[in-house]
N, C-alpha and C positions, 0 to 999 in steps of 0.2 A: 344218494348222489354217486355216480361212478367216478373213478379216478380221473378219467379223461375230463369230465364236467368240473371236478375240483380244481385240476390244473388249468382249465380255461378260466374259471372264476378267478383263481388267484393271479393269472397272467393279466386279465382285465383289471383287477384291483391294483395290480403293480404299475400298469400303465396310467391309469387313472391317478393314482397317487403321484406319480412322476410329473404328470400335467398339473396337477394342484400345486406341487412344489414349485414348478416354474412360474405359475402364474401368481403366487402368493406375494402380497404386498406388505406383509408383516414378516419382519425378519425371524421372530421367535416361530412363527408357523412355517416359514421356509426352512428353517434348521429341523423342526419337529418333523415335517413331511419328508425332508431328506433322510432323517434317520429312519423313518417308518419304511420308506422305500428300500433303503439298503438292508434293512432287516427281511423285508419281504423278498428280496432277491436271494437272500441266504436260505430262507425257509423253503422257497420253491425249489431251489437246486437241491437242498438236502432231501426233500419229499421225493423228487424224482430220482435221485441216486438210490435212495433206500428202495423205491419201488423197483427199479431196474436191477439192483442187487438181488432182490427176492424173485422177481418174475421174468428176469431177463431184459434184454435191451429192446424189445419190441414194444416199447411204450408208444401208443398213438399220440400224434402231435394234436393238441386241442384245436378246434375249429369253431366251437360254439360262439356264436355272435351275441354278446351281452348287450343290453340296452344301454346305448352311449348317453342317453339322456337321463340316466338314473341320478337323482339329487344327491349332493354331498351328504346330506343328513341320512338318507337312506344307505348310502355307501358306508358312512360311519358305523351306523348300527350293524350292518352285516359284517364288516371288518371286526367289530368288538366280539361279535359272536364267534367268528371263525377263529380269531386269535385265541380265544379262551379255550376253544377245542384244540387248537393246534398246540397250545401249552400243555394240555394233559396228554396228548399223543406224543409229543416230543419227550416229555418226563418219562413215559414208558419205553422209548426206544433206548434211552441210556442206562436203563437199569440192567 
């Protein structure tokens, strides 16, 4: 997966999480999705800043069109896989 594809996926997941946050009828889910969305914004921002610091400010703007009909269960599974990978990556950046 290219960096642009990763950013595109993360931005899609960010927007989808925000939509789920807004639509939630459960207060606990609303709060949890809000926290998740806030964390995602920070992760995407940090990844882009690290990338630009290493490779310059010519980061392409993601344009990939992700399937808007992705089920929330599929999104949750993908997010779980991505966040576990990002935790490993992030721990190596701070060393």
